[in-house]
N, C-alpha and C positions, 0 to 999 in steps of 0.2 A: 497492531498492529502490528501480507501478506505474503515480492516481489519474496559464485553461484552464477541471485536474482539478479572461457574467454578465449578468444582466439589468442594464440601465442605469437603476437606480431614481433616480439623480440626473441623468438624461439632460437635456442642454441643449436649449432651444428654438431654432428657426432664427434668432431675433433675437439670441442671445447671441454675444458676441465670440469669435472663434476661440480666443484664449489661455485665457479662462476656461472655454471649452467643454472643451478638452483637460484642464485641471485637474480639471474635474468628472468626466470619464471616468476619469482616473487615480485619483481617490479611490475609485471603485468597483472598479477593477481591482487595486488593491494587494493585497487579501486573497485573491487567487485560490488555490484549492486545486489542488495538482499531484499527479500520480500518484506522483512520487518520494517524497513525504512518507509515503505509506502504508507504505513498506518499514520505516520505523522503528517505527511504531505496532504493526506485526504481528511485530516481532522476527524478521524474515526468514522467517516462515511464510506462504507465498504465498496459501493459501486463507483466511487469517484477517484479511486486510486490512480496515480500516475507513476508507473514503475518500469523504467527502462532496464534492459538486460535481465529480465526475469527468467529467460530461457537460454542463458549461456551455460557452457560446460564449466565444471568445477572439479578439481582433483578430489579423489575419494578420501574420506577420513579426516577432513579439515573441520575445525570448529571456529565459529565466529561469535563474538560478543559485541553488541551494539548498544550505545547510549546516545540519545538524541534529544533535541528540543525543537519545537515549532511554534510559531506565532500565527494565528489566524484571526482575521477581522472581517466582519460583514454580516450577511444574512446566513448565519451558520449555527447549527446545533449538532449534538451528537447524532441525532436522528433528524434529517432534513424534512421528513414528512410530518413532523409534529405541527398541529394547526396554529402556527404563529406566522406573522407576516412582517415585512419591513424591519427585519431584525438589525440591531446594532450591537453585536456581541463580540467581545474579545476572548479568544480561547488560547490559553497557554498550555502546551502539552509536552510532557516528558515521556521518554520511552526507554525500556530496557528489553533486549531480545537476545535469543540464542538460536543459532543455526548450525546444523551439521550436514555435511555432504555425505552421500551414501552410494553404495553399489547395489542396485536392484536388478537382478536378472541380466547383469552385464551392461546396464544403462546407468547414466549418471542421474542421481536424484538428491533431494534434500528435504529436511524437515525443519520447520522453524516454529518458535513459540514467541509471542509478542505480548508484552504487558504495558499498557499506557497508563499515565496518571495525568489528569487535566484540571485546570482551574478556569472557570468560565464566569464572565461578568458582562452585564449589558441588559438591554430591554428589547421588546418586540410587541407588535400589536396582536390583540386577541382577534381571531377570525370568527365568522358567524357559526362555524361548526360547533363551537363549544360555548357560545353565548348563553345557552340554556342552563349552564352549570352555575349560574349566578353572576356571570361576568357579562359585560356589554361589549359587543363587537366594536372594534376600533380603539378600545382602551389599551393603554400600554402597561405591560407588566414588566417588572425588573427582578433580577436575582443575581446574587454572587454565590458561587458554589464550587467546591473542589472535591476531588475524590478519585478513586481507582476507576479506570475504564474497563470495558469488556475485553477479555483476553482473546487472542487469536492463535489458532493452531493451523498449520498448513503443511501438506505433503505435496511435493511436485516431482515430476519425473520427465526426462527427455526420452521420447520413444524412438527418435531417428536422428542420426547425425551427431550424437554426443555420447560416445561410449564412456563407460566408467574407466578412469585412468588413474594411476598413481601420480604423485607429484613429479617424479622423474620422467615418466613416460609422457606426461602432459607437455613437455618441452617441444615435442615433435608434432603436437596436434595443431591443426589449423581449421577454423570453422568454415563451413560452407553453408549448408541448409540444416537447420535444427527444427524439429517438430516436437512439442511437449505439451503437457497438461498438468493441472493442479486441482486440488480441492482444499478450500479454506473453510474452517468452522469457527464461528464467533460465539463464545460462551458468555451468557449474561451474568457475569460476576461483578460488574461495575456498579457504582453507587446510583441508586434509583429511589425516588420518592414518588409514590402514587398520587400525591396531592400537588405536585409541581409539574409544569410543562417543560421547563429547561432542565435537563438532567445530563449527568455524565455517562451513565449506562443506559441501555435500551430495554432491559427486562424481557428479552426474547432471544431465541437462537437464530443464527443466520448461517446459510450454507452457500458457498460460492464455487461451483465448478468452472474451470476455464481451460481453453486450449490456445496455444500460441505457436507462431512461426517466426523464426529468426533467420535472415539471409545476410551473408557477409559478402561485400565487395571491398576488400581491404583498401583503405582504412575505414570504410563506411559500412555500417550495419543498419538494416531496416528490420523492425520488429513489429508484428501485428498480433493482437490477441482478441479473443471474444469470450465473454463470460455471462453468466446469469446468477443473480443473487436471490435466494429464496428465504422467506422469513416465517417463523412461527408467530402465533398471536400473542399480543400483550394483554393479559387479562387483568392488569392492575393499572390501566391507563386512566389518569386524571379522575380521581374519586370513584373508582370501581368500574369504569367502562371497559369494554373490550375493543381493542383496535387490531384490525387485520390489514395486511398490505400485500398487494400483488408483487410478483417477481420484478426485478429491474434487470434489463439487459444492458450490457456495456461493451464497448470496444475501445482498444487503445492502439495508437500508432506512434512509434518512436524512430527518430533518425539519430543514430549514434555515431560519433566520429572519434577515432582514437588518435591521440597526439603522442609525440615522443615522451619518454620517461614514465610510461604507465598512466598518463593523464588521459581522461576521456570526458566528452561532454555530450549532451543529448537535448534535442528539442522534442517535447512531449505533447500529445493530443489525446483526449478521450471524449467520447460521446456516450451518454447513458439515458435510457428512456424507460417509461413504465412506472411501476410503484404506486398505482392508485390505491388509496386506503379506504377503509370502512370503519365507522364507529358504531358499535352495537348493530352491525348489519346495514347501516345507512351509508351509501357511497358518498365520497367527497370529490370535489372537482380539483384534484391535485396531481394529475398525471405529470410526471417529470419528463422533460425533453431538453437536456442541458449539454453544453460542451464546455470543456476546460482546456487551457493551453498552459504549458510550463516549460521550464528549462532545468537541467541538472548538470553539475560538474563534479567529478571525483578527482581527488588529489592524493597521491601517495606521500606518506611521511617517512617510512622506512619499510623493511620487509614484513613487519608485523602490524603496522598501523596505517590507516588511511582516513581521510576526511571527505565527507560528501556535503555539498551545498545544493539547495534546490528551492524553487519557487513556482507558484502557479496562480492563475487567476481565472475567474469565470468569463468565458467569451459570450455565451448566450445562456439564458436560463428561463425556463417556463415556470418552474416551482423549485424554490431553494437554489443553492448553487452559486449565489451572488456573493462570493467572498474571495479574499486574497490570502495566500499562505506562503510563508517563507520558513526555512528550517535548516538545521545543521545536524550532522550525525558523525560520531566517531566510532570506527570499527577496529577491533583487535582480532587478530587471526593466529591460530596455533594448531599444532597436530598435523597428521597426514605426512609426516616425514620432513616438515619444515624445520 
């Protein structure tokens, strides 16, 4: 793991010396939120991401490297629609990611690559859907497993209100209304075993187009986005069965507040619904209708480094989604004239 993911509230005046001007810009850019960090917060569940500042402007030509860690506990798996119930699973996830900001037709854009690695342990109840596979409904199954997760690739672009700017020109930029969009592709390279229900990878492709709006009332930003996640079939599901899943629609709302010295915090909300599955063409009663809430804070360390802390919990859940997650990520930035 998808979320770059700012207004120049400390923007320099034209009379300021170039060196102090760049330092002022750096103090604002340090806590940028990147799409990559959302992968940890959501524990590899693409429709459940909580990603504030995904549609903020970013100077062109900058590079970002991210390493992070998240701990998730509860009714969680890499794929929440797997026919398990009442899970008690601990998921430890590490992440490395790379992001680069681009100029596309004069608009700010970015591309990111996200690679997670997870360790999962715990147990859950077998549901009636797979009891015919030699298991009894209600029995608890347990597993300890670790491995590479599914890789994510995302391209995002701001269509309105966020022109492509150099680092120096960015000092005079102030956000008003931004409209943007993105496409995230999840590739099935993660560890997957067809005779197990709890896996790190999902053995299927996923495609997530999204559109977002970000409006600034300094120092407050409100951000709203809507997305749909579409899945290919898993033809190696649990002893050779085929599992299909309907798309999941999701929406996010973030209230972001900027503090002095480049610090910002956010209150996060997401709702996602849909995702009914079929095993060998037989529909299951597992339509999701879940909400999650969370909080994020970003802290600058110096002009090249920043730290991000976040947490989220399930508010309501019809299927899956009953888990808590906390995480930390370290971001290093370079290039673009910095």
